[in-house]
LODRENRO-173675 format. One line per field, with one value per residue (C-alpha): residue number from 0; residue in one letter; x, y negated, z. Coordinates in pm, whole numbers, plus 32768, in hexadecimal, padded with zeros to 4 digits. Each point is the difference from the previous one (the first is absolute). Last residue first. Layout:
BEGIN
num: NUM;...
residu: a;...
X: X;...
Y: Y;...
Z: Z;...
# end
This chain:
BEGIN
num: 665;664;663;662;661;660;659;658;657;656;655;654;653;652;651;650;649;648;647;646;645;644;643;642;641;640;639;638;637;636;635;634;633;632;631;630;629;628;627;626;625;624;623;622;621;620;619;618;617;616;615;614;613;612;611;610;609;608;607;606;605;604;603;602;601;600;599;598;597;596;595;594;593;592;591;590;589;588;587;586;585;584;583;582;581;580;579;578;577;576;575;574;573;572;571;570;569;568;567;566;565;564;563;562;561;560;559;558;557;556;555;554;553;552;551;550;549;548;547;546;545;544;543;542;541;540;539;538;537;536;535;534;533;532;531;530;529;528;527;526;525;524;523;522;521;520;519;518;517;516;515;514;513;512;511;510;509;508;507;506;505;504;503;502;501;500;499;498;497;496;495;494;493;492;491;490;489;488;487;486;485;484;483;482;481;480;479;478;477;476;475;474;473;472;471;470;469;468;467;466;465;464;463;462;461;460;459;458;457;456;455;454;453;452;451;450;449;448;447;446;445;444;443;442;441;440;439;438;437;436;435;434;433;432;431;430;429;428;427;426;425;424;423;422;421;420;419;418;417;416;415;414;413;412;411;410;409;408;407;406;405;404;403;402;401;400;399;398;397;396;395;394;393;392;391;390;389;388;387;386;385;384;383;382;381;380;379;378;377;376;375;374;373;372;371;370;369;368;367;366;365;364;363;362;361;360;359;358;357;356;355;354;353;352;351;350;349;348;347;346;345;344;343;342;341;340;339;338;337;336;335;334;333;332;331;330;329;328;327;326;325;324;323;322;321;320;319;318;317;316;315;314;313;312;311;310;309;308;307;306;305;304;303;302;301;300;299;298;297;296;295;294;293;292;291;290;289;288;287;286;285;284;283;282;281;280;279;278;277;276;275;274;273;272;271;270;269;268;267;266;265;264;263;262;261;260;259;258;257;256;255;254;253;252;251;250;249;248;247;246;245;244;243;242;241;240;239;238;237;236;235;234;233;232;231;230;229;228;227;226;225;224;223;222;221;220;219;218;217;216;215;214;213;212;211;210;209;208;207;206;205;204;203;202;201;200;199;198;197;196;195;194;193;192;191;190;189;188;187;186;185;184;183;182;181;180;179;178;177;176;175;174;173;172;171;170;169;168;167;166;165;164;163;162;161;160;159;158;157;156;155;154;153;152;151;150;149;148;147;146;145;144;143;142;141;140;139;138;137;136;135;134;133;132;131;130;129;128;127;126;125;124;123;122;121;120;119;118;117;116;115;114;113;112;111;110;109;108;107;106;105;104;103;102;101;100;99;98;97;96;95;94;93;92;91;90;89;88;87;86;85;84;83;82;81;80;79;78;77;76;75;74;73;72;71;70;69;68;67;66;65;64;63;62;61;60;59;58;57;56;55;54;53;52;51;50;49;48;47;46;45;44;43;42;41;40;39;38;37;36;35;34;33;32;31;30;29;28;27;26;25;24;23;22;21;20;19;18;17;16;15;14;13;12;11;10;9;8;7;6;5;4;3;2;1;0
residu: x;x;x;x;x;x;x;x;x;x;x;x;x;x;x;x;x;x;x;x;x;x;x;x;x;x;x;x;x;x;x;x;x;x;x;x;x;x;x;x;x;x;x;x;x;x;x;x;x;x;x;x;x;x;x;x;x;x;x;x;x;x;x;x;x;x;x;x;x;x;x;x;x;x;x;x;x;x;x;x;x;x;x;x;x;x;x;x;x;x;x;x;x;x;x;x;x;x;x;x;x;x;x;x;x;x;x;x;x;x;x;x;x;x;x;x;x;x;x;x;x;x;x;x;x;x;x;x;x;x;x;x;x;x;x;x;x;x;x;x;x;x;x;x;x;x;x;x;x;x;x;x;x;x;x;x;x;x;x;x;x;x;x;x;x;x;x;x;x;x;x;x;x;x;x;x;x;x;x;x;x;x;x;x;x;x;x;x;x;x;x;x;x;x;x;x;x;x;x;x;x;x;x;x;x;x;x;x;x;x;x;x;x;x;x;x;x;x;x;x;x;x;x;x;x;x;x;x;x;x;x;x;x;x;x;x;x;x;x;x;x;x;x;x;x;x;x;x;x;x;x;x;x;x;x;x;x;x;x;x;x;x;x;x;x;x;x;x;x;x;x;x;x;x;x;x;x;x;x;x;x;x;x;x;x;x;x;x;x;x;x;x;x;x;x;x;x;x;x;x;x;x;x;x;x;x;x;x;x;x;x;x;x;x;x;x;x;x;x;x;x;x;x;x;x;x;x;x;x;x;x;x;x;x;x;x;x;x;x;x;x;x;x;x;x;x;x;x;x;x;x;x;x;x;x;x;x;x;x;x;x;x;x;x;x;x;x;x;x;x;x;x;x;x;x;x;x;x;x;x;x;x;x;x;x;x;x;x;x;x;x;x;x;x;x;x;x;x;x;x;x;x;x;x;x;x;x;x;x;x;x;x;x;x;x;x;x;x;x;x;x;x;x;x;x;x;x;x;x;x;x;x;x;x;x;x;x;x;x;x;x;x;x;x;x;x;x;x;x;x;x;x;x;x;x;x;x;x;x;x;x;x;x;x;x;x;x;x;x;x;x;x;x;x;x;x;x;x;x;x;x;x;x;x;x;x;x;x;x;x;x;x;x;x;x;x;x;x;x;x;x;x;x;x;x;x;x;x;x;x;x;x;x;x;x;x;x;x;x;x;x;x;x;x;x;x;x;x;x;x;x;x;x;x;x;x;x;x;x;x;x;x;x;x;x;x;x;x;x;x;x;x;x;x;x;x;x;x;x;x;x;x;x;x;x;x;x;x;x;x;x;x;x;x;x;x;x;x;x;x;x;x;x;x;x;x;x;x;x;x;x;x;x;x;x;x;x;x;x;x;x;x;x;x;x;x;x;x;x;x;x;x;x;x;x;x;x;x;x;x;x;x;x;x;x;x;x;x;x;x;x;x;x;x;x;x;x;x;x;x;x;x;x;x;x;x;x;x;x;x;x;x;x;x;x;x;x;x;x;x;x;x;x;x;x;x
X: 4FC1;8036;8189;807C;8141;8137;80B9;7FE6;8109;814D;7F6A;7EB5;80E3;80EE;7ED5;7F6A;816B;802A;7EA8;803E;7FE6;7E42;8007;7F13;80E3;815F;7F7A;7EF1;8165;80A9;7E96;8019;8146;7FDB;7EA4;80C5;807B;7EE7;7EFA;7F28;7EA9;7E8A;7F32;7F7F;7EA7;7F7D;7E8A;7F17;7F9F;8011;7F45;804F;8119;7F4B;7E96;7FBD;8097;7F0E;7EF4;8011;8035;815D;806E;8030;8105;80F8;804D;7F9B;804B;7F07;8076;7EB5;803B;7FAE;817E;809E;7F01;7FD5;8080;8098;812C;7FB7;7F73;80FF;80F1;7EDC;8020;81BA;7FE8;7F47;808E;812B;7F56;7F90;7F01;7F50;7E75;7F1E;7E7D;7F6D;7F77;7FFB;8110;7F7F;80A1;802A;7F1F;8041;80EA;7FDD;815F;801D;812E;80BF;7F52;802D;8135;7F8C;8147;800A;8051;7FDA;811B;808A;8111;7F5A;7F2A;8113;80C5;7EB6;80CF;8119;7F72;7E83;8043;8119;7F02;7EE5;80D3;8081;7EA1;7FC4;8100;7F6B;7E89;80B4;80B1;7EA7;7F88;7F2C;8011;7F90;80DD;7F94;7FFE;7FA2;7FAF;7F3E;7FA7;816D;7FD5;80B7;811A;80B5;815B;811A;80F9;8167;7F81;7F08;7EC6;7ED1;7E92;7F45;7E60;7FF2;7F39;80B8;8129;7F66;7F61;811D;80BA;7F0B;7FDA;815E;8053;7FD7;8172;80A1;805E;808F;810D;7FAC;8158;7F5C;7EA7;7FC8;7EA5;7ED8;7FD4;7E69;7EF1;7FD8;7EEC;7FD3;7F57;7FA0;7FCC;7F4C;7EDA;7FC0;809A;8064;7F75;7F20;8103;8114;7F80;7FA7;8164;8069;7F58;8092;8181;80F8;7F37;80C2;7F6A;7FD0;7FB7;7F53;8007;80EB;7FA9;7EE7;7F0E;7F08;7F08;810A;807C;7FD7;80EB;7FAF;7F87;8154;7FDE;7FDB;8154;7FC3;7FCA;7F2C;80F6;80CF;7FC6;7E87;7FFD;80D3;7EF5;7F00;80EA;7FBE;7E8F;7FBE;80E2;7F31;7EEC;802C;8069;7EEC;7F3E;8094;7FCA;7EBD;7FA2;808A;7F0A;7EDD;8088;7FD2;7EA6;7FC9;8075;7F84;8008;816C;802A;7F93;80A2;8161;7FC3;7FC0;812C;80E4;7FFF;800F;8106;80CB;8020;7FE9;811F;80EB;7F6D;8120;8104;8121;8041;80EB;8118;805D;8162;805B;7F3F;7ED0;7F21;7F0A;7F1E;7FAB;7EAA;7FF8;7F59;8035;7FD6;7FB6;802F;7F50;801F;7F2C;7FF8;80BE;7F49;7E81;807F;8129;7F1C;7F6B;7E93;7FAB;7F37;7F34;7ED5;8014;7FE7;7F10;7EF3;7FCE;8057;8131;80B9;7F8C;80A5;8123;8059;7FBF;80FC;80EE;801B;8052;80CD;80E4;8021;8053;8103;8086;800C;80A1;8149;8021;818D;801D;7F79;8035;800E;7EBB;7F91;7FCF;8023;7F8D;803C;7F54;8021;7FAD;8093;7EFA;7EBE;7EAA;7FEF;7F7F;806A;8026;8013;801C;8021;806B;7F8C;807C;7F8F;7F98;807A;7F3F;7F1D;7EE4;7EC2;8041;807C;8177;7F8F;8099;8047;7F78;8051;7F66;8062;7F6F;806D;7F0F;7FFD;80D3;8109;80D2;8152;8147;7F93;80DF;7F4F;7EA6;809E;809C;7EC9;7F07;8101;7FF9;7F42;80C7;8164;8129;814A;8107;8169;80F3;811B;8166;80B0;8109;7F09;7EEC;7EF2;7ED1;7EB6;7EE0;7EE5;7F2A;7E76;7FD4;80CF;8006;800D;8119;80E9;7F92;80AE;814C;8019;7FB8;8125;80DA;7FE2;8012;813C;80D1;8109;8167;80E4;7FFD;8054;7FCB;80B2;815D;7F43;7FD8;7E7E;803F;7F0B;7F23;7EE6;7EF7;7F18;7E7F;7FC9;7FC8;80D0;815E;7FE0;7F46;8139;802E;80D6;814E;8065;8102;800F;8157;80E2;8079;7EF5;8063;7EDC;8137;7FE1;7F33;7F8D;7F15;7F06;7F25;7F01;7F3B;7ECF;7F51;807E;80E5;80C2;8125;80AF;8137;8077;8179;80AC;7EA7;7FB2;7FE0;7F2D;7ED7;8015;7FC6;7EE4;7F4C;800E;7EDD;7F80;7EA5;7FF5;7EFB;7F2A;7EBB;7FB9;810E;809A;7F41;7F5C;7EF9;809C;80CF;8153;811F;7FF5;80B4;8158;811A;801A;8163;80B6;80AE;7F4E;7EAD;80DA;80B8;7EB6;7FBC;8109;80DB;7FBB;7F53;7EF5;7F50;80C4;807B;7F3B;8019;7E88;7FEA;7F31;7E80;7FC5;805A;8102;8166;80A2;8141;80C6;8187;80D4;8081;7F45;7EDA;7E9E;7F07;7EEE;7ECE;7EEA;7EE8;7E96;8055;7FC3;7EAD;806C;8026;80BB;810D;8017;806F;811D;804B;7FE3;80C1;8145;7FF1;7FA1;815B;80A8;7F10;8078;816D;802D;801C;805F;7E80;7FDC;8046;8043;80EC;80DC;80AD;812B;7FA8;7EBA;8059;812B;7EE2;8008;80B7;805C;8061;8125;800C;8160;80AE;7F19;80B3;8004;8164;8090;7EC6;805E;8146;7F9A;7EF9;8120;80EF;7F20;7F93;8174;801F;7F0B;8084;8121;7F51
Y: BAF3;8090;8033;811E;7F97;80D2;7F7C;7EA5;805B;7F48;7F21;7FBA;7FBC;7F2B;7EFE;800B;7F6C;7F34;7F66;7FF7;7E5C;8024;8121;8117;8134;7FAA;7F8D;8114;80CF;7F4D;7FD1;818C;8028;7F13;80B6;817E;810F;80C6;7EBB;7F77;80B6;7FF3;80D8;80BE;8023;8127;7FEF;819A;7FED;7E6B;7FB9;7EB7;8074;8111;8052;7E7B;7F70;8108;7FB9;7EAE;7FDE;8022;7F18;7EDD;80C5;7FA7;80C5;8117;8133;8120;8148;80E9;8154;811E;7F85;8178;8105;8013;813D;7FB4;7FE2;7F2D;7EF3;801E;7FAF;7EDB;7F99;8004;7F3A;7F09;801C;7F92;7EF3;7F42;8030;811A;8019;8110;7FF3;8186;810D;8149;80D6;817D;7FFD;7EA2;7EEE;7ED6;7EEA;7EC9;7F4E;7ECA;7F10;7F07;8079;7F01;8000;7F02;7F8A;7FBC;7F15;8031;80C0;7F39;7F86;7F97;7F2A;7F74;7FB1;7F01;7EE2;809F;8162;7FD5;7F15;8081;815E;7F0F;7FA9;8155;8074;7EF2;8091;8167;7F8B;7F44;8165;80C8;80DF;7E93;7F75;806E;7F83;808C;7F54;8114;7FB2;7EF6;7EA1;7FCA;7F11;8076;800B;7E9E;8015;8020;7F7C;808D;809A;7EC8;7F8F;7FB2;7FDD;815E;7FFD;80C7;7F41;7EC8;8062;80A4;7EB5;7F22;80D6;7FEF;7E6F;7FB7;7ECD;80CE;80A1;7EAE;801B;8127;7F99;808F;80E7;8139;7F95;806E;7F71;80DC;80A1;7FC6;7FF1;80BB;806A;8089;8104;8073;8195;807F;8019;7F85;811F;7F8F;804E;7EF4;7EEA;80A0;8002;7E5F;800E;808C;7F1B;7EF3;8059;80B0;809A;7FA0;8128;7FD8;811E;8028;814E;7FA6;7E86;805C;7EE7;80B7;7F53;7FE7;7E92;7FAB;7EB3;7F31;7ED3;8019;802E;7EB9;7FF4;8076;7F74;8131;80A5;8161;808E;8010;80C0;812F;8000;8052;812D;80AE;7FAD;808A;816C;8029;7FDC;80E0;80FB;7FDF;804A;8100;80BF;7F83;8093;8158;8043;7F71;80F5;812A;7FA6;7FDF;8178;803D;7E9C;800B;8158;7F9F;7EA0;80DD;80BD;7EED;7F3A;8120;8069;7F09;7F32;813D;7FE5;7E87;7FD7;8104;7F89;7EBA;8153;7F44;8104;7FD8;80D4;80AF;802E;7FA3;7EB4;7F68;813C;802D;8103;80B9;80F1;7F81;80F6;7F2D;8094;7F23;7FD7;7F28;7EF7;7ED8;7EE8;7F1B;8078;7F64;7E92;800B;802E;7E78;7FA7;7EB6;7F86;7ED5;8094;8136;8136;810B;7FD3;8158;7FF5;7F11;80F8;8133;7F30;7F9C;8142;8092;7F17;8016;8171;800F;7EAC;80CD;8169;7F4C;7F16;8160;8086;7EA5;8058;8050;8009;8141;80BD;812F;80F6;80FC;7F84;7EB5;7FEF;7F04;8011;7EE9;8043;7EB2;7F8E;8024;7F49;7FEA;8160;8035;8151;8024;8175;8005;80D4;7F38;801E;8051;813F;7F99;7EA4;7EE6;7F15;8100;7FEF;80D2;8120;8070;808A;7ED6;806A;7FB3;8067;7F4F;7FA3;7F1D;8075;7FDE;7EBE;7F2A;80D0;8068;7FB3;800F;8116;80EA;817E;7F1F;7FB3;8130;80C1;7F36;8016;8147;80EE;8153;7FA1;8079;7FA0;8129;7FBF;810B;7FD1;8102;7F0C;7F8B;808A;7EE8;808C;7F0F;80BB;7F55;80D3;7F94;8040;7EB1;7F15;7EB7;8066;80FC;7EE8;7EF3;8117;8038;7E57;7FCD;8152;7F18;7EE2;807C;80CF;7ED7;8082;7FE5;7F7C;7E81;7EE5;80F4;7FEC;80A0;8119;80D6;8097;81A2;805D;813C;8022;8157;7FEA;8104;8111;8181;8067;80B6;817B;80A3;7F7F;7EB8;8039;7F10;7E9B;7F54;7E62;7F66;7FD8;7EAF;7F2E;7EB3;7F4D;7F94;8194;80EC;819B;806A;814E;8095;814D;80D3;809F;7EB8;7EF6;8012;7ECD;7FB8;7EC8;7F89;7EAE;7FB8;7EAA;7F65;7EB1;803B;810F;7F7F;7EC2;812D;8077;7E7B;7F77;8098;7E8F;8082;8121;7FFA;80DD;801E;8062;810A;80DB;7F49;80BE;7EC3;7ED7;7F8F;8054;7F19;812D;8116;7F16;7F4E;7E95;803E;812C;810C;80AA;8002;8061;812E;807E;7FD9;80E4;7EF7;8032;7E6E;8024;8144;7FF9;8167;80E7;7F92;7FC6;7F37;815C;8012;7FA0;80CD;7F0B;801E;7E98;803F;7EEF;8001;7FD3;8110;8086;8023;7F0D;80E5;7F44;813C;7F43;8133;7FF3;7FC2;7FE9;7F21;7E8E;7F8B;813A;7FCD;7E6C;807A;80B6;7EBA;7F4A;80CE;8000;7E59;800F;80AC;7EAD;7F29;80AA;7FA3;7F23;7E6F;7FEF;800D;807F;7F64;7EAC;8027;812E;7EDE;8098;8189;7FB5;7F56;8115;80CC;8084;7EA5;7EB5;7F37;7F06;7ECD;7F57;80A8;7F0F;7EBF;7F33;8017;7F0B;7F0C;7F9F;8002;7EDD;7F6F;7FE5;7F6D;7F14;7FB0;7FD6;7F2D;7EEE;7FC5;7FB6;7F27
Z: 7490;811D;8025;80D1;80A2;803D;7EBE;80D4;8106;7FBE;7EE8;80BF;813F;7F3E;7F83;8178;8085;7F1A;8015;8166;805B;8027;80D2;7FCB;7FA2;80A4;8128;800F;7FF4;810E;8107;7FB3;809E;810F;8077;7FF7;7F0B;801E;7F81;80AF;8012;7F25;804A;7E98;7FCC;7F40;7FFA;802A;8198;801B;7EF8;7F5B;7EEE;7F54;803F;8058;7ECF;7F1D;80ED;7FA7;7EA1;7F72;7EEB;8116;807B;7EB3;7E9C;8095;7EEF;7F9A;7FA9;7F83;8039;7EC5;7F51;8018;808F;8170;8082;8197;7F78;7F1F;80BB;810A;7EC7;7FD6;81A0;7FCF;7F02;80A3;8132;7F77;7EDF;818C;8116;7F4B;802C;7FDA;7F8D;7FF4;7F0E;80FF;8045;7FEF;7E83;7F6B;800B;7F7F;806C;800A;8042;80C1;7FD9;80D0;8135;8167;80C8;8125;80A2;814D;8127;8194;805B;811F;7F3A;7EEB;80B5;80CF;7E9B;7FC1;7F2D;7F61;7FC9;8017;7ECC;7F56;8005;7F85;7EC7;7FE6;7FF8;7EE1;7F30;8040;7F50;7EF2;7F87;8027;8133;802B;8167;817D;80E5;8164;811C;8137;8168;7FBF;80B5;8099;810B;8134;7EC4;80AD;7F5C;80B4;7EF2;7F72;7EEA;7F9C;8040;7F20;80DD;8038;8016;7EAB;7F38;8095;7F65;7EB0;7FBF;8045;7F06;7EE3;8051;7FB1;80C9;8134;7F9A;8055;8146;7FFA;7F0B;7EAD;7F72;7FDB;8036;7E48;8010;7FBB;7E89;7FB4;80A7;8159;80A7;8125;809B;8156;8056;8128;8041;7E3C;7FA6;7ECE;7E91;7FBE;80B6;7F4D;7E7F;804B;8069;7ECB;7F1F;80FE;7FBA;80C8;8132;815A;80BE;8166;80D5;8176;80B3;8124;801D;8045;7FAD;7F0F;7F09;7ED9;7F98;7E69;7FFC;7F20;80AE;80A6;8197;8104;80D6;813B;8148;80A5;80CD;7FA0;8167;7FC8;7EB1;80CD;80C7;7F0F;7F40;8132;804E;7EC0;8016;8122;7F7F;7EE0;80C3;80B8;7EF4;7FAC;813D;7FEF;7EA5;8049;810B;7F25;7F43;80EF;8073;7E4D;7FAE;7ECF;7F69;806A;7F84;7EAF;7FAA;8067;7F02;7F15;8074;7FFD;7EAE;7F4C;80EB;7FAB;7EB5;7FB2;80EA;7F4F;7EAD;8082;8022;80C0;8117;811E;8066;7EF2;7FE8;7EC6;800F;800E;7FAB;7E94;805A;7EB5;8035;8188;8109;8153;81A8;80D0;816C;80D8;811C;7FF9;80EF;7F02;7EE4;8032;808E;7EC9;7F45;8060;8081;8053;8165;7FEB;8069;8043;7F45;8038;7F0A;7FDA;7E7A;8001;8127;7EFB;7EE3;80E4;803F;7EC8;7F65;8144;7FA4;7E60;8047;80D2;7F75;7EBE;808A;807A;7EDF;7F46;80E5;814E;809C;8075;7EB4;805C;7EA4;8008;7EA6;80DE;8159;811E;8170;80C0;8195;809D;813A;8162;8018;7F88;7EF2;7EE0;7F2A;7EDE;7EDF;7ED1;7E97;7EBA;7EB2;7E8C;7FB8;7E8E;7FB7;807D;7F85;800B;7F57;7F11;80CF;807B;8119;80C6;818F;813F;816E;8154;8174;80C6;8170;812C;805B;80F5;7FCA;810F;8027;7F6A;7F0C;7F9E;8034;7FB1;7E91;7FAD;8044;7F54;7EE1;7FA1;80C9;7FC4;8058;7FDC;808F;8093;8090;801E;8115;7FC6;80E1;7F0F;7EAF;801A;7F6C;7F9E;7F37;7F62;7F73;7F0F;8088;7FD3;7F2D;80B3;811C;7FD9;7F52;8150;80CB;7F26;800E;814E;8031;7F1D;80CA;8155;7F79;7F88;7F0F;806D;7F02;8096;7F0E;7EE1;7EC4;8087;80C1;7EC0;8048;7FDB;7F42;7FF6;7EE5;7FD7;7F14;7FB8;7F81;804A;8139;7FD9;8094;7EFD;7F10;7F0A;7F00;7FDF;7F73;8047;7FD6;7FF5;8135;802D;7F65;8046;810B;8125;7FE4;7F47;803D;7EFE;8034;7F2F;806A;7F12;7FE6;7F67;8113;8123;800A;80D5;8043;80AB;8006;80CA;802E;7FF7;7F9F;7EA1;803D;80AF;7F15;7EF3;80D6;7FD3;7ECC;7F00;8039;8077;80C3;8150;7F13;7F4D;7EC8;8009;7EE4;7F01;7EED;800E;8074;8107;7F2C;8133;80C3;7F94;8029;7F8D;8047;8076;7F8D;80EF;80E1;7EEB;7EA7;80BC;8060;7EA6;7F62;7EF8;7EA6;8037;7EFA;803C;8182;802A;80FD;8185;8028;81A8;80AD;7FD3;8193;8134;8081;80C0;807B;8064;8102;7FFD;816E;802F;80FB;7F1C;802B;7F35;7F4B;7F9C;7F19;7FC8;7F4D;7E78;7EA5;802C;7F43;817E;8091;7EB8;8067;816A;7F83;7F58;811D;80F7;7F01;7FC5;81A2;7FE5;7F52;813F;8128;7FA4;80FF;7FE3;7E80;7F97;7E96;7E9F;8011;813F;7F6B;7EF9;7F7C;8031;7FA4;7EB7;7FC3;7FCC;7EA7;7F3E;805A;7F0D;8042;7F22;8056;7ED9;7F09;80C0;8145;8093;7EDA;806A;8143;7FAC;7EDD;8120;8120;7F0C;7F5F;8189;8053;7EE7;7FFF;8197;7F81;7F26
# end
């Protein structure tokens, strides 16, 4: 009774502390100040300065500017000046506030959302309308000066708030015609170091000059009086040659192609890419990619498109000339692993991973770049057959080295292995780093997955119904369940506990991926499988081998709108569906001109759809499973509460306290 009384008192105290007044609404730039890491990198202020530089580059990309001048001032501030059109400073028709003030003080406000006819920017790196408002929020002081339409406007901010309202004066002959200057004093309290990494800044500015042939980019250091200037006429070729770590095996392969908007094009007018590729036998590859002049340091789907186009063209050349030795199988990395490149893609509506835009997620970018690189590379190889053979030799050598390495791993595994389950459709590769096993809900979905997979590296194990809740099952009783037995044998690892040191040398797949429907039943199956892995295969989780595949719940058939052709767009959940429809409206699509399909299960997807959305490593969403931040013990306690047979009351209490936070799928 005493214990129950204490628990009741704690619950009552918790209920009293959590009420209507507990809900706080963050307004303006408060979210940025409270969680700066969600909006920018916090190791140093370079990224918030880059946001300003990117805006200046967008003006040049749109054809309205030829200069970007950056100055490092002695007081620690940084200024960025361009000769573009200048940020508008008149009153916004709806907000009744000067537009320049809105741009720097409101999240999700900017001139880059409207990509249709009459929009301020057809192609730009800015997408979220968050960039320079983050710069403002994380700066002690920020000054903006705009030259536009014969007037000069200035406004000053501090910590994101206006401290000197907009002031206007008439431009004089000594003033420049148009442009914007932003001077920011980054607030050191938000960053681990207040120093700008000079080498990274110089690399960023140099790359902007490379990607804007003819433009002039300068960096001035007030303290030393040093002025550095970059301007490139030779574009990507000169840049790649200057930065390569080794001599190329063959002359550089370069190309450039953009859609002309004709009826035969599947892309919006102006979309496309420029690239320069070098293949080297040794040395670390040099790789840089950009989307609308934004550096994507973590790559993305445009790099995957380059990889796909190069591989398809080179493999076709090797097959046509019968150059492949018997027993050798080519993989995309055999071509790509020795490739250095600079890639600059233009995408009408880029979708980035996170606000700092380090990785491109746009599915169409893969198809876009591949469609333009592949025929160009094929033509080049057929025009330079001797060089093509030289490249083929390098690629085949890479494949042979890879296969020899995987065979050595196989020999160490030994031959005394259990017979693999009959319903397992295995992959051909024996390279642990490439192989993936998908545990698929249902036989029908398993059939689509078998047809849609990459048979070289992806294996499929269909599961019938919901597996056993293994949380309280003893290890020696696990194999009484056929599904669990098949999973263990297919993976090649025996069940074990967190304190064991299991033999992982028999592991057959680098990724074990749970693939279930996107509905509630699918989530239940996910939980049961995660329970199995956490309880009886914890070392697999700890080593990062367990993943969850995220298939979409909806498909939207979108009509042509403006420069965008008709397309099939997939949405993960209701939230993404709402965002997708909002985006279609902004792009000019007529209300209800689209059709929405809801996948009741994986079995409703054909092989091509399942590949595009869930299996293709370049376009899928795959979540790696890790132990909770609270640690192993706390995670065990939580799972006991959720999955233990004697924990009904604990689950009931949890539902009563947190039930309102759950979205029910009915």
